C-alpha positions in Angstrom: 11.8 -51.9 -18.5 9.4 -49.1 -17.5 7.1 -48.9 -20.0 4.7 -45.5 -21.3 7.3 -43.2 -17.9 6.5 -40.0 -19.6 3.7 -39.5 -17.1 6.3 -40.3 -14.4 8.3 -36.9 -15.3 5.0 -35.2 -15.0 4.8 -33.9 -11.3 8.5 -32.8 -11.8 7.9 -30.8 -15.0 4.9 -28.8 -13.0 7.4 -27.9 -10.3 9.7 -26.5 -13.3 6.3 -25.0 -14.3 6.0 -22.9 -11.3 9.4 -22.2 -11.2 8.8 -20.3 -14.3 5.8 -19.0 -13.2 7.4 -17.7 -9.5 10.3 -16.0 -11.3 8.0 -13.8 -14.2 8.6 -9.8 -13.7 6.9 -8.3 -11.0 5.5 -4.5 -10.8 7.8 -3.5 -8.4 9.4 -6.7 -7.9 7.0 -7.1 -5.4 6.2 -10.7 -5.3 2.5 -11.7 -4.5 1.8 -15.5 -6.5 0.5 -18.5 -4.7 1.0 -21.2 -6.1 -0.7 -24.9 -5.8 -0.3 -28.4 -7.5 -3.7 -30.7 -6.8 -3.5 -33.8 -5.6 -6.1 -36.2 -7.1 -8.9 -36.0 -4.3 -8.3 -31.9 -4.6 -8.7 -32.3 -8.3 -12.0 -34.5 -8.0 -13.1 -31.6 -5.5 -12.2 -29.0 -8.0 -14.3 -30.8 -10.8 -17.8 -31.2 -8.3 -16.7 -27.2 -7.3 -17.1 -25.9 -11.0 -20.0 -28.1 -12.0 -21.6 -26.7 -9.1 -20.8 -22.9 -10.8 -22.2 -24.0 -13.4 -25.4 -24.1 -12.6 -25.5 -20.8 -10.8 -23.5 -18.6 -14.0 -24.6 -21.4 -16.8 -21.2 -21.1 -18.2 -19.1 -23.1 -19.5 -17.4 -24.7 -15.5 -18.8 -28.1 -16.8 -17.3 -28.8 -19.6 -14.2 -27.6 -17.4 -14.5 -29.5 -15.0 -14.7 -32.5 -17.4 -11.2 -31.2 -18.6 -9.8 -31.3 -15.3 -11.3 -35.2 -14.3 -9.7 -36.2 -17.1 -6.0 -34.2 -16.7 -3.1 -35.6 -15.3 -2.4 -32.7 -13.1 -3.7 -29.5 -12.1 -1.7 -26.5 -11.4 -3.2 -23.2 -9.4 -1.5 -19.9 -10.2 -2.9 -16.9 -8.3 -2.5 -13.6 -6.3 -2.3 -13.2 -2.9 -3.0 -9.7 -0.8 -3.0 -7.6 -3.4 -2.0 -4.4 -2.0 -0.9 -1.8 -5.2 2.5 -1.4 -5.1 2.0 2.7 -4.7 2.4 3.7 -8.8 -1.2 5.6 -8.3 -1.8 4.3 -12.3 -5.2 5.0 -12.3 -5.8 1.3 -14.3 -7.9 -0.2 -12.0 -10.5 3.4 -12.2 -9.4 4.6 -9.1 -7.3 7.3 -9.2 -5.1 7.3 -6.6 -3.5 3.4 -4.9 -5.8 5.2 -1.8 -8.8 5.0 -4.0 -8.4 1.3 -4.4 -7.1 0.4 -0.8 -10.1 2.4 0.5 -13.3 0.7 -1.6 -15.0 -2.2 -0.3 -13.8 -5.4 -1.2 -17.0 -7.5 -3.0 -17.8 -10.0 -0.6 -21.2 -11.2 -3.0 -19.6 -12.0 -6.4 -20.3 -15.5 -7.9 -17.3 -16.6 -8.0 -15.5 -15.3 -4.9 -13.3 -13.2 -6.3 -12.3 -10.1 -3.9 -11.8 -7.1 -6.3 -11.5 -4.4 -6.8 -7.4 -5.5 -7.7 -4.7 -3.5 -9.1 -4.0 -3.5 -12.3 -0.5 -4.0 -12.4 -0.9 -7.3 -10.0 -3.7 -7.8 -12.2 -0.3 -8.0 -15.0 1.2 -9.2 -13.4 -0.3 -13.1 -12.7 -0.2 -12.9 -16.6 2.6 -12.6 -17.4 3.8 -15.8 -14.3 0.6 -17.4 -16.0 2.1 -16.8 -19.5 5.6 -18.2 -18.5 4.0 -21.6 -16.8 2.4 -21.8 -20.0 5.4 -21.2 -22.4 7.6 -23.6 -20.1 4.7 -26.1 -21.1 5.3 -25.5 -24.1 8.4 -26.0 -23.8 8.4 -29.5 -22.6 6.1 -30.4 -24.7 2.9 -30.5 -22.5 -0.6 -30.3 -23.0 -2.4 -27.4 -21.1 -5.2 -24.8 -21.2 -5.1 -21.5 -18.7 -9.1 -22.1 -16.9 -10.4 -18.9 -15.5 -13.0 -21.9 -14.5 -11.5 -23.9 -12.7 -9.4 -21.1 -10.8 -12.9 -19.3 -9.6 -14.2 -22.8 -8.0 -10.7 -23.2 -6.6 -11.5 -19.7 -4.5 -14.7 -20.9 -4.5 -14.5 -23.6 -1.7 -11.1 -22.2 -0.4 -9.0 -24.4 -1.4 -6.7 -21.8 -2.1 -5.5 -19.1 0.1 -5.7 -16.5 -3.4 -8.2 -13.6 -4.0 -8.4 -14.5 -7.7 -6.7 -17.8 -9.8 -6.4 -19.8 -12.7 -5.7 -23.0 -13.5 -3.3 -24.6 -14.9 -4.4 -28.2 -16.0 -1.7 -30.6 -18.0 -1.8 -33.6 -19.4 0.3 -36.3 -21.8 -1.3 -38.1 -24.1 -1.2 -38.9 -27.6 -3.9 -36.2 -28.5 -4.9 -33.0 -26.1 -7.7 -33.4 -24.1 -8.3 -29.6 -24.5 -8.2 -29.3 -28.0 -12.1 -30.5 -29.7 -13.7 -29.4 -26.4 -17.7 -29.3 -26.9 -19.5 -25.6 -25.9 
């Protein structure tokens, strides 16, 4: 007999969520996504880095670190190699894609996102994350999109991405992401 077997299905469900992210539409069909599922020690390292970043940024990183620790599983979806697709749309603030490509990367930001990044690529990431959390909702998994955890993952270089967001998952009687303080 299995008792409370629902958490046994979580890893497979997380993989399906990342499939939804991967297959989401991308600008000009160019896929720059990277996806990860963290193990327990990586989840703890991520929460620790979030607490450190909170000291520098004074933001909600501490609150979110608690959510990461209490999550059953953490997925991360990010972008790597975000060269613009050559549309010259100007949404990035540069007149052409060549202007964006030749602009110096930001090396001093905390967290270390390496912008500027193509607006089309940012939209691609947003659509992928939306697809992932939609799939999580369809499977009745509690989840949250966390800038803070993605930033911390980039900060400690636990992932190979220029920028990222985490989507932690939880299976419990009440969402751990609902009554958050701060």
